[in-house]
N, CA, C and O atoms as a printed pandas DataFrame, in Angstrom:
     atom_number atom_name residue_name chain_id  residue_number  x_coord  y_coord  z_coord
0              1         N          UNK        A               1  154.738  -46.950   25.494
1              2        CA          UNK        A               1  155.316  -48.189   26.053
2              3         C          UNK        A               1  156.733  -47.664   26.592
3              4         O          UNK        A               1  157.335  -46.771   25.996
4              5         N          UNK        A               2  157.155  -48.181   27.581
5              6        CA          UNK        A               2  158.544  -47.993   27.874
6              7         C          UNK        A               2  159.066  -49.367   28.544
7              8         O          UNK        A               2  158.324  -50.256   28.961
8              9         N          UNK        A               3  160.280  -49.380   28.568
9             10        CA          UNK        A               3  160.943  -50.658   29.194
10            11         C          UNK        A               3  160.695  -50.730   30.580
11            12         O          UNK        A               3  160.665  -49.656   31.180
12            13         N          UNK        A               4  160.498  -51.844   31.260
13            14        CA          UNK        A               4  160.321  -51.958   32.579
14            15         C          UNK        A               4  161.628  -51.645   33.488
15            16         O          UNK        A               4  162.771  -51.731   33.039
16            17         N          UNK        A               5  161.351  -51.307   34.694
17            18        CA          UNK        A               5  162.698  -51.042   35.497
18            19         C          UNK        A               5  163.488  -52.192   35.528
19            20         O          UNK        A               5  162.995  -53.314   35.644
20            21         N          UNK        A               6  164.884  -51.942   35.413
21            22        CA          UNK        A               6  165.755  -52.947   35.464
22            23         C          UNK        A               6  166.046  -53.517   34.071
23            24         O          UNK        A               6  167.019  -54.258   33.935
24            25         N          UNK        A               7  165.318  -53.236   33.102
25            26        CA          UNK        A               7  165.863  -53.601   31.775
26            27         C          UNK        A               7  166.613  -52.477   31.173
27            28         O          UNK        A               7  166.236  -51.305   31.177
28            29         N          UNK        A               8  167.849  -52.992   30.586
29            30        CA          UNK        A               8  168.653  -52.033   30.032
30            31         C          UNK        A               8  168.046  -51.140   28.718
31            32         O          UNK        A               8  167.587  -51.679   27.711
32            33         N          UNK        A               9  168.122  -49.867   28.894
33            34        CA          UNK        A               9  167.601  -48.983   27.916
34            35         C          UNK        A               9  168.823  -48.223   27.036
35            36         O          UNK        A               9  169.008  -47.007   27.104
36            37         N          UNK        A              10  169.527  -49.018   26.305
37            38        CA          UNK        A              10  170.695  -48.264   25.534
38            39         C          UNK        A              10  170.265  -47.034   24.790
39            40         O          UNK        A              10  171.090  -46.122   24.722
40            41         N          UNK        A              11  169.018  -46.864   24.185
41            42        CA          UNK        A              11  168.661  -45.813   23.447
42            43         C          UNK        A              11  168.441  -44.577   24.609
43            44         O          UNK        A              11  168.830  -43.431   24.385
44            45         N          UNK        A              12  167.885  -44.897   25.653
45            46        CA          UNK        A              12  167.694  -43.947   26.625
46            47         C          UNK        A              12  169.024  -43.325   27.173
47            48         O          UNK        A              12  169.181  -42.117   27.351
48            49         N          UNK        A              13  169.949  -44.281   27.418
49            50        CA          UNK        A              13  171.245  -43.878   27.912
50            51         C          UNK        A              13  171.890  -42.910   26.764
51            52         O          UNK        A              13  172.368  -41.820   27.079
52            53         N          UNK        A              14  171.876  -43.328   25.543
53            54        CA          UNK        A              14  172.317  -42.447   24.601
54            55         C          UNK        A              14  171.836  -41.112   24.480
55            56         O          UNK        A              14  172.603  -40.170   24.281
56            57         N          UNK        A              15  170.527  -40.980   24.597
57            58        CA          UNK        A              15  169.894  -39.761   24.687
58            59         C          UNK        A              15  170.392  -38.924   25.827
59            60         O          UNK        A              15  170.701  -37.737   25.718
60            61         N          UNK        A              16  170.446  -39.601   26.883
61            62        CA          UNK        A              16  170.830  -38.784   28.260
62            63         C          UNK        A              16  172.290  -38.384   28.052
63            64         O          UNK        A              16  172.576  -37.237   28.394
64            65         N          UNK        A              17  173.236  -39.134   27.557
65            66        CA          UNK        A              17  174.589  -38.746   27.316
66            67         C          UNK        A              17  174.661  -37.469   26.381
67            68         O          UNK        A              17  175.309  -36.458   26.654
68            69         N          UNK        A              18  173.895  -37.661   25.232
69            70        CA          UNK        A              18  173.889  -36.641   24.101
70            71         C          UNK        A              18  173.433  -35.294   24.806
71            72         O          UNK        A              18  174.087  -34.260   24.668
72            73         N          UNK        A              19  172.342  -35.358   25.527
73            74        CA          UNK        A              19  171.841  -34.118   26.204
74            75         C          UNK        A              19  172.746  -33.516   27.180
75            76         O          UNK        A              19  172.710  -32.291   27.295
76            77         N          UNK        A              20  173.625  -34.258   27.963
77            78        CA          UNK        A              20  174.606  -33.884   28.829
78            79         C          UNK        A              20  175.623  -33.121   27.931
79            80         O          UNK        A              20  175.944  -31.956   28.167
80            81         N          UNK        A              21  176.060  -33.772   26.993
81            82        CA          UNK        A              21  177.117  -33.085   26.126
82            83         C          UNK        A              21  176.645  -31.912   25.398
83            84         O          UNK        A              21  177.464  -31.055   25.067
84            85         N          UNK        A              22  175.474  -31.792   25.130
85            86        CA          UNK        A              22  174.876  -30.549   24.467
86            87         C          UNK        A              22  174.634  -29.533   25.461
87            88         O          UNK        A              22  174.048  -28.535   25.041
88            89         N          UNK        A              23  174.964  -29.554   26.744
89            90        CA          UNK        A              23  174.910  -28.541   27.625
90            91         C          UNK        A              23  173.789  -28.640   28.570
91            92         O          UNK        A              23  173.519  -27.620   29.204
92            93         N          UNK        A              24  173.027  -29.799   28.787
93            94        CA          UNK        A              24  171.967  -29.907   29.598
94            95         C          UNK        A              24  172.467  -31.009   30.825
95            96         O          UNK        A              24  172.164  -32.202   30.826
96            97         N          UNK        A              25  173.192  -30.415   31.725
97            98        CA          UNK        A              25  173.700  -31.282   32.645
98            99         C          UNK        A              25  172.706  -31.711   33.746
99           100         O          UNK        A              25  172.946  -32.639   34.518
100          101         N          UNK        A              26  171.559  -30.965   33.767
101          102        CA          UNK        A              26  170.497  -31.361   34.761
102          103         C          UNK        A              26  169.690  -32.660   34.390
103          104         O          UNK        A              26  168.853  -33.166   35.138
104          105         N          UNK        A              27  170.031  -33.134   33.167
105          106        CA          UNK        A              27  169.332  -34.371   32.757
106          107         C          UNK        A              27  170.025  -35.586   33.295
107          108         O          UNK        A              27  171.174  -35.874   32.961
108          109         N          UNK        A              28  169.266  -36.335   34.185
109          110        CA          UNK        A              28  169.682  -37.594   34.638
110          111         C          UNK        A              28  169.384  -38.784   33.813
111          112         O          UNK        A              28  169.723  -38.916   32.637
112          113         N          UNK        A              29  168.702  -39.668   34.544
113          114        CA          UNK        A              29  168.312  -41.045   33.842
114          115         C          UNK        A              29  167.102  -40.701   32.761
115          116         O          UNK        A              29  166.108  -40.009   32.982
116          117         N          UNK        A              30  167.436  -41.328   31.617
117          118        CA          UNK        A              30  166.451  -41.211   30.545
118          119         C          UNK        A              30  165.837  -42.462   30.160
119          120         O          UNK        A              30  166.593  -43.396   29.891
120          121         N          UNK        A              31  164.558  -42.634   30.090
121          122        CA          UNK        A              31  163.894  -43.860   29.530
122          123         C          UNK        A              31  163.181  -43.533   28.349
123          124         O          UNK        A              31  162.295  -42.678   28.372
124          125         N          UNK        A              32  163.518  -44.186   27.250
125          126        CA          UNK        A              32  162.968  -43.950   25.948
126          127         C          UNK        A              32  161.770  -44.718   25.640
127          128         O          UNK        A              32  161.761  -45.869   26.075
128          129         N          UNK        A              33  160.726  -44.307   24.960
129          130        CA          UNK        A              33  159.505  -45.156   24.840
130          131         C          UNK        A              33  158.940  -44.907   23.511
131          132         O          UNK        A              33  159.613  -44.332   22.655
132          133         N          UNK        A              34  157.683  -45.327   23.277
133          134        CA          UNK        A              34  157.063  -45.271   22.032
134          135         C          UNK        A              34  155.722  -45.126   22.371
135          136         O          UNK        A              34  155.274  -45.604   23.413
136          137         N          UNK        A              35  154.854  -44.331   21.352
137          138        CA          UNK        A              35  153.531  -44.160   21.401
138          139         C          UNK        A              35  152.869  -44.569   20.069
139          140         O          UNK        A              35  153.259  -44.169   18.973
140          141         N          UNK        A              36  151.787  -45.439   20.278
141          142        CA          UNK        A              36  151.039  -46.016   19.175
142          143         C          UNK        A              36  149.619  -45.405   19.388
143          144         O          UNK        A              36  148.981  -45.486   20.437
144          145         N          UNK        A              37  149.196  -44.752   18.190
145          146        CA          UNK        A              37  147.854  -44.336   18.309
146          147         C          UNK        A              37  146.903  -45.160   17.397
147          148         O          UNK        A              37  147.293  -45.464   16.270
148          149         N          UNK        A              38  145.807  -45.494   17.785
149          150        CA          UNK        A              38  145.012  -46.453   17.061
150          151         C          UNK        A              38  143.469  -45.696   17.104
151          152         O          UNK        A              38  143.019  -45.091   18.078
152          153         N          UNK        A              39  142.918  -45.854   16.045
153          154        CA          UNK        A              39  141.371  -45.404   15.754
154          155         C          UNK        A              39  140.657  -46.669   15.901
155          156         O          UNK        A              39  140.989  -47.608   15.178
156          157         N          UNK        A              40  139.691  -46.809   16.772
157          158        CA          UNK        A              40  138.986  -48.171   16.850
158          159         C          UNK        A              40  137.553  -47.848   16.531
159          160         O          UNK        A              40  136.962  -46.904   17.056
160          161         N          UNK        A              41  137.007  -48.678   15.635
161          162        CA          UNK        A              41  135.604  -48.602   15.211
162          163         C          UNK        A              41  134.708  -49.273   16.185
163          164         O          UNK        A              41  134.097  -50.305   15.905
164          165         N          UNK        A              42  134.633  -48.632   17.412
165          166        CA          UNK        A              42  133.733  -49.169   18.546
166          167         C          UNK        A              42  133.310  -48.006   19.325
167          168         O          UNK        A              42  134.131  -47.203   19.769
168          169         N          UNK        A              43  131.961  -47.886   19.515
169          170        CA          UNK        A              43  131.440  -46.814   20.318
170          171         C          UNK        A              43  131.479  -46.969   21.880
171          172         O          UNK        A              43  131.441  -45.960   22.583
172          173         N          UNK        A              44  131.553  -48.211   22.422
173          174        CA          UNK        A              44  131.495  -48.566   23.665
174          175         C          UNK        A              44  132.905  -48.583   24.187
175          176         O          UNK        A              44  133.708  -49.458   23.863
176          177         N          UNK        A              45  133.223  -47.464   25.111
177          178        CA          UNK        A              45  134.720  -47.169   25.437
178          179         C          UNK        A              45  135.191  -48.503   26.221
179          180         O          UNK        A              45  136.343  -48.914   26.081
180          181         N          UNK        A              46  134.309  -49.124   27.004
181          182        CA          UNK        A              46  134.831  -50.302   27.733
182          183         C          UNK        A              46  135.223  -51.477   26.778
183          184         O          UNK        A              46  136.198  -52.182   27.036
184          185         N          UNK        A              47  134.497  -51.664   25.740
185          186        CA          UNK        A              47  134.649  -52.697   24.778
186          187         C          UNK        A              47  135.952  -52.382   24.020
187          188         O          UNK        A              47  136.819  -53.236   23.838
188          189         N          UNK        A              48  136.051  -51.038   23.563
189          190        CA          UNK        A              48  137.178  -50.576   22.925
190          191         C          UNK        A              48  138.587  -50.731   23.650
191          192         O          UNK        A              48  139.633  -51.047   23.083
192          193         N          UNK        A              49  138.435  -50.460   24.960
193          194        CA          UNK        A              49  139.553  -50.584   25.808
194          195         C          UNK        A              49  140.039  -52.181   26.008
195          196         O          UNK        A              49  141.200  -52.589   26.044
196          197         N          UNK        A              50  139.057  -52.799   26.102
197          198        CA          UNK        A              50  139.276  -54.335   26.252
198          199         C          UNK        A              50  140.040  -54.896   25.001
199          200         O          UNK        A              50  140.967  -55.704   25.044
200          201         N          UNK        A              51  139.503  -54.341   23.907
201          202        CA          UNK        A              51  140.011  -54.882   22.518
202          203         C          UNK        A              51  141.546  -54.386   22.361
203          204         O          UNK        A              51  142.406  -55.151   21.925
204          205         N          UNK        A              52  141.806  -53.171   22.711
205          206        CA          UNK        A              52  143.231  -52.608   22.782
206          207         C          UNK        A              52  144.070  -53.302   23.728
207          208         O          UNK        A              52  145.230  -53.602   23.444
208          209         N          UNK        A              53  143.481  -53.602   24.958
209          210        CA          UNK        A              53  144.350  -54.390   25.913
210          211         C          UNK        A              53  144.714  -55.809   25.217
211          212         O          UNK        A              53  145.823  -56.336   25.304
212          213         N          UNK        A              54  143.771  -56.264   24.617
213          214        CA          UNK        A              54  144.071  -57.678   23.991
214          215         C          UNK        A              54  145.133  -57.507   22.860
215          216         O          UNK        A              54  145.979  -58.382   22.676
216          217         N          UNK        A              55  145.086  -56.463   22.165
217          218        CA          UNK        A              55  146.044  -56.096   20.987
218          219         C          UNK        A              55  147.386  -55.920   21.661
219          220         O          UNK        A              55  148.382  -56.456   21.174
220          221         N          UNK        A              56  147.455  -55.172   22.787
221          222        CA          UNK        A              56  148.752  -55.056   23.443
222          223         C          UNK        A              56  149.438  -56.325   23.778
223          224         O          UNK        A              56  150.596  -56.620   23.484
224          225         N          UNK        A              57  148.513  -57.090   24.479
225          226        CA          UNK        A              57  149.043  -58.382   24.922
226          227         C          UNK        A              57  149.526  -59.391   23.862
227          228         O          UNK        A              57  150.467  -60.165   24.039
228          229         N          UNK        A              58  148.794  -59.302   22.759
229          230        CA          UNK        A              58  149.102  -60.245   21.483
230          231         C          UNK        A              58  150.187  -59.767   20.677
231          232         O          UNK        A              58  150.995  -60.550   20.177
232          233         N          UNK        A              59  150.253  -58.446   20.514
233          234        CA          UNK        A              59  151.267  -57.999   19.411
234          235         C          UNK        A              59  151.979  -56.707   19.708
235          236         O          UNK        A              59  153.173  -56.603   19.426
236          237         N          UNK        A              60  151.310  -55.709   20.264
237          238        CA          UNK        A              60  151.797  -54.317   20.329
238          239         C          UNK        A              60  152.896  -54.130   21.387
239          240         O          UNK        A              60  153.820  -53.338   21.204
240          241         N          UNK        A              61  152.773  -54.893   22.520
241          242        CA          UNK        A              61  153.780  -54.750   23.549
242          243         C          UNK        A              61  154.552  -55.972   23.773
243          244         O          UNK        A              61  153.980  -57.022   23.480
244          245         N          UNK        A              62  155.740  -56.037   24.236
245          246        CA          UNK        A              62  156.566  -57.207   24.563
246          247         C          UNK        A              62  156.322  -57.097   26.208
247          248         O          UNK        A              62  157.007  -56.355   26.911
248          249         N          UNK        A              63  155.493  -57.749   26.608
249          250        CA          UNK        A              63  154.980  -57.643   28.047
250          251         C          UNK        A              63  156.075  -58.180   29.017
251          252         O          UNK        A              63  156.050  -57.905   30.217
252          253         N          UNK        A              64  156.924  -58.866   28.514
253          254        CA          UNK        A              64  158.164  -59.486   29.320
254          255         C          UNK        A              64  159.038  -58.238   29.820
255          256         O          UNK        A              64  159.444  -58.112   30.976
256          257         N          UNK        A              65  159.249  -57.396   28.841
257          258        CA          UNK        A              65  160.221  -56.407   29.171
258          259         C          UNK        A              65  159.644  -54.908   29.135
259          260         O          UNK        A              65  160.358  -53.988   29.536
260          261         N          UNK        A              66  158.402  -54.679   28.673
261          262        CA          UNK        A              66  157.833  -53.485   28.573
262          263         C          UNK        A              66  156.495  -53.237   29.305
263          264         O          UNK        A              66  155.653  -54.118   29.478
264          265         N          UNK        A              67  156.382  -52.022   29.698
265          266        CA          UNK        A              67  155.188  -51.499   30.460
266          267         C          UNK        A              67  154.426  -50.933   29.476
267          268         O          UNK        A              67  155.083  -50.535   28.514
268          269         N          UNK        A              68  153.044  -50.747   29.410
269          270        CA          UNK        A              68  152.241  -50.080   28.595
270          271         C          UNK        A              68  151.072  -49.445   29.345
271          272         O          UNK        A              68  150.674  -49.864   30.432
272          273         N          UNK        A              69  150.530  -48.369   28.667
273          274        CA          UNK        A              69  149.369  -47.714   29.323
274          275         C          UNK        A              69  148.398  -47.553   28.123
275          276         O          UNK        A              69  148.781  -47.654   26.957
276          277         N          UNK        A              70  147.034  -47.278   28.506
277          278        CA          UNK        A              70  146.150  -47.158   27.415
278          279         C          UNK        A              70  145.347  -45.826   27.743
279          280         O          UNK        A              70  144.663  -45.712   28.760
280          281         N          UNK        A              71  145.478  -44.943   26.894
281          282        CA          UNK        A              71  144.653  -43.669   27.064
282          283         C          UNK        A              71  143.599  -43.426   26.205
283          284         O          UNK        A              71  143.949  -43.257   25.037
284          285         N          UNK        A              72  142.299  -43.351   26.450
285          286        CA          UNK        A              72  141.075  -43.195   25.588
286          287         C          UNK        A              72  140.851  -41.823   25.475
287          288         O          UNK        A              72  140.709  -41.152   26.498
288          289         N          UNK        A              73  140.794  -41.249   24.217
289          290        CA          UNK        A              73  140.308  -39.833   24.046
290          291         C          UNK        A              73  139.096  -39.712   23.147
291          292         O          UNK        A              73  138.600  -38.607   22.925
């Protein structure tokens, strides 16, 4: 999950500034995000994805300010 464009990302800004100060001037804008890994007891990939989508909408993501994506492996 990452914050949507236009939403202030103070943690990303702090990471960017720190990298610049540490000698990495080529780093521009930084957007910080998070990864949540879930193990789902469902063999049907479509059903599993639908359940995870529901979880994201209800709890895992703040869809007002965050974007999310689901990767099935």
